[in-house]
N, C-alpha and C positions, 0 to 999 in steps of 0.2 A: 815946735809947730806940730799940730795934729796931722797925721798922715791919713789921707782919704783913700779908701779902697776903690778900685775902678768899678763903675756901675754897669751891670749887664744892660745892653741897649734894648729898648722896647721894639725897635724896628731895625731892619738890616741897613747897612750903608747903601746909599742910593746907587752908587756906581756898581756895587756888586749885585744888587737886585736887578739893575738894568742889564748887566751882563747875563745873569741867570735868565732873564726874560728873553733875551736874544737867542740864547742857546735852546731853551725849550721851544721857542717859536720855530727855530730851524727844524727841530724834530717834528713839530706839529704840521709843518708844511708838507711833510712826506705822508700825506693823508692816506695813501693807498696801503701803507705799511708793507710795501713789497719787500723791503730789506729784512723784515722779520721772517718772511717765507723763503728768501734767497740769501742766506747768511754769507755766501762767498762773494757776493757782488761788491763793487766799489762803494755803492751807496750804503750797504750794510756796514762796511768797515768805517766809513765816515760817521754813520749814526752811532756806532759803538764808541768812537773817539769822542763824540759830543757827549754821550752819556758818561764817559770817564771824566770829562771836564766838569760836568755838572756835579758829579759825586765829590770831586775835589773841592768844589766851591761851597757845597752845602754846610760844612762846619763853620764857615764864616758868616752864614746867614742865621737869622733867628726865626723861629716858627711864627708865621703870620699868614694872613688871609691870602695874599698874592702868591705866596710860595706854593701852597697846595693848589690853588687855582691854575697856576702856570704848569705845574706838574701834570695835572689832568689834561691841559691843552696839548702838552707834548705828545700825548698818546703812548708814551713809553711806560710799560709796566715796571721796568727797572728803575726809572726816575722816581716813580711813586713809591716803590719799595725802599729806595735809598732815603727818601724824605722821611718815611715812617721810622726807618732804622736809626737815622742820625738824630732826628729831632724828637722822636717818640710820637706814638699815636695820640696819647692823651692831650698833648698840647693842641692838636688840631681839633679834637672833640671840644675842647674849651673854646677855641676860636669859633668853631661852627655854631656853638650854642649862642654866642653873643651876636655873631654876624654870619648867617648861613652861607656856606660855600656852594655854589651851583655845581651840580654833577651832570649838567646837560651835555658837556663835550663827549665824555665816553658813552653817554646814553645815545646821542644822535649818530655817533660813529660806530655803534654796535661794538664797542671795545669791551668785550666781556671779561677780559683779564683784569682790566682796571676796575670794572664794576664789581667783580668778584672780590677783589682785594679790599675795596671799600666796605662791602658787605661783611667780609670776614673780620675787618677791623672794627666792626660794631657801628658803622654809620647806618642810619635809617634811610632806606631807599623807597619806603612805601609811598611817599608823596610823588614819586616819579612813575608809578606803575601805569597809569593811563597814558602817559607820554611814551612809555616803553611799548605798549601795545601798538601804537602808531608806527614806531620805529621797526618793530618786528614785521609789520605788514610792508613797510617801505623797503626794508633790507631782504625780506623773504628769507628769514633766518630761523631754521628749526632749532639751532643751538641757543639762540636768544630766547625763544619760547620756552625751551627746557630750563634755562636759567630762571626765568620769571616764575614758572610753575613749580619746578622741583627744588630750587634753592631759596627763592623768596617766598614761596608758598602762596602766591597770589591766585585768586580765582576770578579776578575781574574779567569781564567779557568784552570781546572785540565789538560786538554789536551795540554796546553802550557807549562806545568811544568814537567809532569810525562811521561816517555817513554811509548809508547803504549803497549808494552808487559807486563809492570807492571800495567798499568792502567786497561787493559782489561782482565787480567788473571782471576781474581775472584772478580767481582765487588760486594761490599756489597749492600744489598737491598736499604739502604737509599741513596746511590749514583747513583743507576741505572737511575732515571729520570734526574738527573743533568748531568751525563755523556752522556746520550742519546741525550739531548738537545744540548750539546756542539758538539757532532758528527754530528748532523743534520746541524749545522751551518758551520762546518769546513771541513768535509771529502770531498775530491775530488775537492776542489777549489784551484786553483793555488796559490793564494796569502795567503790563510789561512791554507793550509795543507802541510807545508814543510815536515812533517813526512812521509806522503804517497809518496810524490815525491822523497824524499831521499831514501826510501826503494825500489822504482822502479829503481832508477838510480844505485843502487848497483847491480842490475840484479841477486839478490840472491833469488828472490821469496818473495811473501807476505804471512805472516801467514794467514791461512784460515779465522779466525774470522775477521781480519782486512779487508781482501778482501771482505768477505760476507757483512760487514757493509758498505763498499764502494758501493757495488752493491745495497744494500737496500736503501741508501739515494737517489738513482735515478739520479745521475749526470753522464754525458757521461764520460766513462773511456778512450776512445781512445786518447784524448789529454794528459792524464796522463801517459798512458802506452806506447804510441808511437808504435815502431816496435814490442813490445812484445804483442800487442793486438792479441789474438788468433783467428783463423778461427772457426766459430761455430761448425763445424763438427769434430773438432780435438778431443775433449774429453768432458765428462759431465760437468766439471767445465768451460770449454770454452763456452759451450752452455749457462750456467748460466750467464756468463759475457755478452754475446751477447744479451741475452733476454732483458737486460736493455736498449737497444738502440731503442726499439719501445714501443708504448703504450700497444699493445697487449702482448708483452713480459713482461712488468712490471706488468700486471695483473696476469700473470702466476707466476711471482716471488712472488707477494703478496699472492697468494694462497699457495705457498710453505712455506713462512715465513711471516705470517700475522702481527706479533707483533714485532716492532723494539726494544722496551724495553726488551722484552723476549730474543732477540738475545744478547743484551748488558749484560743481567744478566747471560746468559749461560756461563759455563766455556770454556776457549779457547781450551780445550781438547775434546770438544763435536763436534758433526756433525753440519754442516750448509748447508742448501739446500740439505740435504741428503748425503753430502760428508764428508769423514773422513779427519781430519786435516793433518795427515801425507801424505795421498794421495794428498790432495790439494796442499801442499807445494811442493811435487815432481813434480806435473803437472806445477805449475807456474815457477819453476826453469827451466823446459824444455822449456817453452815459451821464457824465457830470453836467454837461451843458443842458441836457434835457431835464435832469433832476433840478437844476437851478431854475429852469423855466417853469417847472411845475409848481415851484414854491411861490412864484410871483403871481 
Protein backbone atom coordinates (compact mmCIF):
# COMPACT_ATOMS: atom_id res chain seq x y z
CA UNK A 1 0.00 0.00 0.00
CA UNK A 2 1.29 3.41 -0.98
CA UNK A 3 2.13 5.55 2.00
CA UNK A 4 0.76 9.13 1.87
CA UNK A 5 2.85 11.96 3.30
CA UNK A 6 0.94 14.34 5.58
CA UNK A 7 -0.19 17.50 3.78
CA UNK A 8 0.60 20.90 5.19
CA UNK A 9 -2.76 22.46 6.07
CA UNK A 10 -3.89 25.55 4.16
CA UNK A 11 -5.54 26.97 7.26
CA UNK A 12 -4.92 26.69 10.97
CA UNK A 13 -6.96 24.31 13.13
CA UNK A 14 -10.09 26.21 14.11
CA UNK A 15 -9.71 25.63 17.83
CA UNK A 16 -6.12 26.90 17.82
CA UNK A 17 -7.00 29.94 15.72
CA UNK A 18 -9.88 30.66 18.11
CA UNK A 19 -7.52 30.44 21.08
CA UNK A 20 -5.06 32.74 19.32
CA UNK A 21 -7.89 35.19 18.67
CA UNK A 22 -8.89 35.25 22.33
CA UNK A 23 -5.32 35.83 23.47
CA UNK A 24 -4.69 38.66 21.01
CA UNK A 25 -8.05 40.21 21.90
CA UNK A 26 -7.08 40.16 25.57
CA UNK A 27 -3.98 42.18 24.74
CA UNK A 28 -5.94 44.46 22.44
CA UNK A 29 -8.37 45.38 25.19
CA UNK A 30 -5.48 46.95 27.09
CA UNK A 31 -5.80 49.85 24.71
CA UNK A 32 -3.93 52.35 26.87
CA UNK A 33 -0.81 50.16 26.64
CA UNK A 34 -0.06 51.23 30.23
CA UNK A 35 1.68 47.91 30.89
CA UNK A 36 4.32 48.85 28.31
CA UNK A 37 5.22 51.99 30.25
CA UNK A 38 4.97 50.38 33.68
CA UNK A 39 6.65 46.96 33.30
CA UNK A 40 6.60 46.16 37.02
CA UNK A 41 2.80 46.22 37.33
CA UNK A 42 0.63 43.12 37.59
CA UNK A 43 -1.04 44.06 34.28
CA UNK A 44 2.35 44.07 32.57
CA UNK A 45 3.23 40.67 33.99
CA UNK A 46 -0.08 39.24 32.78
CA UNK A 47 0.47 40.78 29.34
CA UNK A 48 3.92 39.21 29.08
CA UNK A 49 2.44 35.84 30.04
CA UNK A 50 -0.16 36.20 27.29
CA UNK A 51 2.58 37.10 24.81
CA UNK A 52 4.51 33.99 25.91
CA UNK A 53 1.41 31.86 25.31
CA UNK A 54 0.93 33.34 21.85
CA UNK A 55 4.55 32.64 20.91
CA UNK A 56 4.16 29.03 22.02
CA UNK A 57 1.01 28.71 19.90
CA UNK A 58 2.31 30.27 16.68
CA UNK A 59 4.27 27.23 15.38
CA UNK A 60 0.99 25.29 15.31
CA UNK A 61 -0.69 27.95 13.17
CA UNK A 62 -0.09 28.55 9.49
CA UNK A 63 0.36 31.98 7.90
CA UNK A 64 -3.04 33.35 6.97
CA UNK A 65 -4.93 36.59 6.81
CA UNK A 66 -6.49 36.35 10.27
CA UNK A 67 -3.17 35.66 12.00
CA UNK A 68 -1.61 38.97 10.96
CA UNK A 69 -4.87 40.86 11.38
CA UNK A 70 -5.22 39.68 14.98
CA UNK A 71 -1.54 40.35 15.70
CA UNK A 72 -2.11 43.97 14.72
CA UNK A 73 -5.26 44.13 16.84
CA UNK A 74 -3.28 42.91 19.84
CA UNK A 75 -1.27 46.13 19.77
CA UNK A 76 1.77 44.14 20.88
CA UNK A 77 5.01 44.72 18.95
CA UNK A 78 6.31 41.45 20.37
CA UNK A 79 3.41 39.45 18.93
CA UNK A 80 3.94 41.02 15.52
CA UNK A 81 7.68 40.32 15.71
CA UNK A 82 7.02 36.71 16.69
CA UNK A 83 4.59 36.23 13.79
CA UNK A 84 7.18 37.50 11.32
CA UNK A 85 9.98 35.47 12.92
CA UNK A 86 8.13 32.17 13.10
CA UNK A 87 6.09 32.34 9.89
CA UNK A 88 8.35 34.59 7.82
CA UNK A 89 7.50 37.99 6.35
CA UNK A 90 7.20 36.79 2.75
CA UNK A 91 4.23 34.56 3.58
CA UNK A 92 2.29 37.63 4.70
CA UNK A 93 3.36 39.67 1.69
CA UNK A 94 1.88 36.91 -0.47
CA UNK A 95 -1.34 36.87 1.56
CA UNK A 96 -1.56 40.67 1.51
CA UNK A 97 -1.15 40.70 -2.28
CA UNK A 98 -4.15 38.39 -2.74
CA UNK A 99 -6.32 39.80 0.03
CA UNK A 100 -5.06 43.08 1.55
CA UNK A 101 -4.75 43.08 5.33
CA UNK A 102 -5.99 46.28 6.95
CA UNK A 103 -3.41 48.22 8.93
CA UNK A 104 -6.05 50.52 10.44
CA UNK A 105 -5.65 49.21 14.02
CA UNK A 106 -2.06 50.43 14.63
CA UNK A 107 -2.83 53.50 12.54
CA UNK A 108 -5.79 54.69 14.60
CA UNK A 109 -4.09 53.75 17.89
CA UNK A 110 -0.93 55.63 16.90
CA UNK A 111 1.01 52.42 17.52
CA UNK A 112 4.21 53.65 15.90
CA UNK A 113 6.22 50.59 16.86
CA UNK A 114 3.92 48.27 14.91
CA UNK A 115 3.66 50.73 12.00
CA UNK A 116 7.44 51.00 11.86
CA UNK A 117 7.77 47.21 11.88
CA UNK A 118 5.35 46.93 8.96
CA UNK A 119 7.24 49.61 7.05
CA UNK A 120 10.61 47.99 7.72
CA UNK A 121 9.18 44.63 6.66
CA UNK A 122 8.42 46.14 3.27
CA UNK A 123 4.67 46.68 3.48
CA UNK A 124 3.43 49.71 1.54
CA UNK A 125 1.77 52.22 3.89
CA UNK A 126 1.34 54.97 1.30
CA UNK A 127 -2.37 54.27 0.95
CA UNK A 128 -2.84 55.16 4.61
CA UNK A 129 -1.10 58.54 4.58
CA UNK A 130 -4.24 60.67 4.45
CA UNK A 131 -5.78 58.67 7.30
CA UNK A 132 -2.54 59.12 9.26
CA UNK A 133 -2.79 62.89 8.92
CA UNK A 134 -6.19 62.77 10.61
CA UNK A 135 -4.84 60.53 13.37
CA UNK A 136 -1.84 62.81 13.94
CA UNK A 137 -4.28 65.67 14.47
CA UNK A 138 -6.49 63.55 16.74
CA UNK A 139 -3.64 62.19 18.86
CA UNK A 140 -1.68 65.47 18.72
CA UNK A 141 1.47 63.39 18.29
CA UNK A 142 4.76 64.97 17.14
CA UNK A 143 6.32 61.49 16.98
CA UNK A 144 3.59 60.34 14.59
CA UNK A 145 4.24 63.35 12.36
CA UNK A 146 7.97 62.60 12.40
CA UNK A 147 7.28 59.01 11.35
CA UNK A 148 5.11 60.20 8.48
CA UNK A 149 7.54 62.84 7.22
CA UNK A 150 10.96 61.41 8.04
CA UNK A 151 10.42 57.67 7.66
CA UNK A 152 7.62 57.38 5.12
CA UNK A 153 8.73 60.51 3.27
CA UNK A 154 5.20 61.81 2.84
CA UNK A 155 4.58 65.45 1.89
CA UNK A 156 0.78 65.23 1.96
CA UNK A 157 -0.83 68.31 3.51
CA UNK A 158 -3.18 68.50 6.47
CA UNK A 159 -5.22 71.22 4.75
CA UNK A 160 -6.05 68.82 1.90
CA UNK A 161 -7.44 66.20 4.27
CA UNK A 162 -8.94 67.89 7.33
CA UNK A 163 -11.87 70.30 7.23
CA UNK A 164 -10.77 73.85 8.12
CA UNK A 165 -13.06 74.15 11.14
CA UNK A 166 -11.40 71.04 12.62
CA UNK A 167 -7.89 71.89 11.52
CA UNK A 168 -7.94 75.48 12.78
CA UNK A 169 -10.03 75.12 15.93
CA UNK A 170 -7.19 74.56 18.41
CA UNK A 171 -3.94 73.87 16.60
CA UNK A 172 -1.41 72.06 18.86
CA UNK A 173 1.95 73.83 19.16
CA UNK A 174 3.92 71.25 17.17
CA UNK A 175 1.55 71.63 14.21
CA UNK A 176 1.44 75.44 14.16
CA UNK A 177 4.48 75.95 11.86
CA UNK A 178 3.36 73.07 9.61
CA UNK A 179 -0.20 74.38 9.20
CA UNK A 180 1.00 77.97 8.85
CA UNK A 181 3.27 77.00 5.94
CA UNK A 182 0.48 75.07 4.26
CA UNK A 183 -1.88 78.03 4.56
CA UNK A 184 0.71 80.43 3.15
CA UNK A 185 0.91 78.17 0.10
CA UNK A 186 -2.79 77.52 -0.44
CA UNK A 187 -5.13 80.12 1.05
CA UNK A 188 -6.73 82.41 -1.51
CA UNK A 189 -5.41 80.69 -4.63
CA UNK A 190 -8.12 79.52 -7.01
CA UNK A 191 -6.55 76.19 -7.92
CA UNK A 192 -5.22 75.27 -4.49
CA UNK A 193 -7.91 76.61 -2.17
CA UNK A 194 -11.21 74.91 -3.02
CA UNK A 195 -12.19 75.10 0.65
CA UNK A 196 -12.30 78.91 0.75
CA UNK A 197 -14.03 79.06 -2.62
CA UNK A 198 -16.60 76.52 -1.51
CA UNK A 199 -17.28 78.45 1.70
CA UNK A 200 -17.72 81.65 -0.26
CA UNK A 201 -20.07 80.04 -2.77
CA UNK A 202 -22.37 78.84 0.00
CA UNK A 203 -22.92 82.53 0.81
CA UNK A 204 -23.17 81.64 4.49
CA UNK A 205 -20.19 83.70 5.62
CA UNK A 206 -16.63 82.76 6.46
CA UNK A 207 -15.59 81.97 10.05
CA UNK A 208 -13.54 84.91 11.28
CA UNK A 209 -10.32 82.96 11.81
CA UNK A 210 -10.45 81.61 8.27
CA UNK A 211 -11.16 85.05 6.83
CA UNK A 212 -8.46 86.68 8.97
CA UNK A 213 -5.87 84.17 7.74
CA UNK A 214 -7.00 84.79 4.16
CA UNK A 215 -6.43 88.50 4.71
CA UNK A 216 -3.06 87.87 6.38
CA UNK A 217 -1.57 85.85 3.50
CA UNK A 218 -1.95 88.98 1.38
CA UNK A 219 -3.61 87.67 -1.76
CA UNK A 220 -6.39 89.70 -3.45
CA UNK A 221 -9.76 88.61 -2.12
CA UNK A 222 -11.96 90.27 -4.76
CA UNK A 223 -11.60 87.36 -7.26
CA UNK A 224 -12.53 84.93 -4.51
CA UNK A 225 -15.42 86.85 -2.97
CA UNK A 226 -16.91 88.36 -6.12
CA UNK A 227 -20.07 90.38 -5.44
CA UNK A 228 -19.70 89.75 -1.70
CA UNK A 229 -16.57 91.93 -1.57
CA UNK A 230 -17.68 94.73 0.80
CA UNK A 231 -17.24 98.49 0.54
CA UNK A 232 -14.52 99.64 3.00
CA UNK A 233 -16.90 102.04 4.78
CA UNK A 234 -19.45 99.36 5.46
CA UNK A 235 -18.13 98.06 8.80
CA UNK A 236 -14.84 97.40 10.69
CA UNK A 237 -14.34 93.95 9.16
CA UNK A 238 -14.98 95.27 5.65
CA UNK A 239 -12.25 97.85 6.28
CA UNK A 240 -9.84 95.05 7.31
CA UNK A 241 -10.58 93.12 4.12
CA UNK A 242 -10.12 96.22 1.94
CA UNK A 243 -6.83 97.17 3.62
CA UNK A 244 -5.28 94.12 2.01
CA UNK A 245 -5.68 95.68 -1.43
CA UNK A 246 -2.84 98.18 -1.04
CA UNK A 247 0.76 98.16 0.18
CA UNK A 248 -0.06 100.85 2.75
CA UNK A 249 -3.07 98.87 3.93
CA UNK A 250 -1.01 95.69 4.30
CA UNK A 251 1.43 97.57 6.52
CA UNK A 252 -1.50 98.53 8.75
CA UNK A 253 -2.70 94.93 8.81
CA UNK A 254 0.78 93.74 9.78
CA UNK A 255 0.79 96.25 12.64
CA UNK A 256 -2.51 94.82 13.90
CA UNK A 257 -1.50 91.17 13.46
CA UNK A 258 2.30 90.96 13.11
CA UNK A 259 2.71 87.18 13.62
CA UNK A 260 0.99 84.79 11.21
CA UNK A 261 1.90 81.71 13.25
CA UNK A 262 0.44 83.33 16.36
CA UNK A 263 -2.82 83.76 14.44
CA UNK A 264 -2.79 80.08 13.46
CA UNK A 265 -2.13 79.10 17.09
CA UNK A 266 -4.93 81.27 18.47
CA UNK A 267 -8.28 79.53 19.16
CA UNK A 268 -11.03 80.11 16.62
CA UNK A 269 -13.10 81.62 19.44
CA UNK A 270 -10.59 84.47 19.94
CA UNK A 271 -10.55 87.92 18.35
CA UNK A 272 -8.70 88.59 15.09
CA UNK A 273 -7.84 92.11 13.99
CA UNK A 274 -9.71 93.22 17.09
CA UNK A 275 -13.02 91.74 15.94
CA UNK A 276 -15.11 89.17 17.81
CA UNK A 277 -15.75 85.94 15.85
CA UNK A 278 -19.52 86.00 16.30
CA UNK A 279 -19.67 89.59 15.11
CA UNK A 280 -17.38 88.74 12.21
CA UNK A 281 -19.60 85.89 11.06
CA UNK A 282 -22.68 88.10 11.33
CA UNK A 283 -21.05 90.77 9.18
CA UNK A 284 -19.87 88.43 6.45
CA UNK A 285 -23.27 86.77 6.25
CA UNK A 286 -24.75 90.20 5.68
CA UNK A 287 -22.27 90.80 2.83
CA UNK A 288 -23.38 87.60 1.12
CA UNK A 289 -27.05 88.32 1.70
CA UNK A 290 -26.70 91.74 0.06
CA UNK A 291 -24.66 90.29 -2.79
CA UNK A 292 -27.37 87.73 -3.45
CA UNK A 293 -29.98 90.44 -3.43
CA UNK A 294 -28.03 92.55 -5.90
CA UNK A 295 -28.01 89.68 -8.39
CA UNK A 296 -31.78 89.24 -8.36
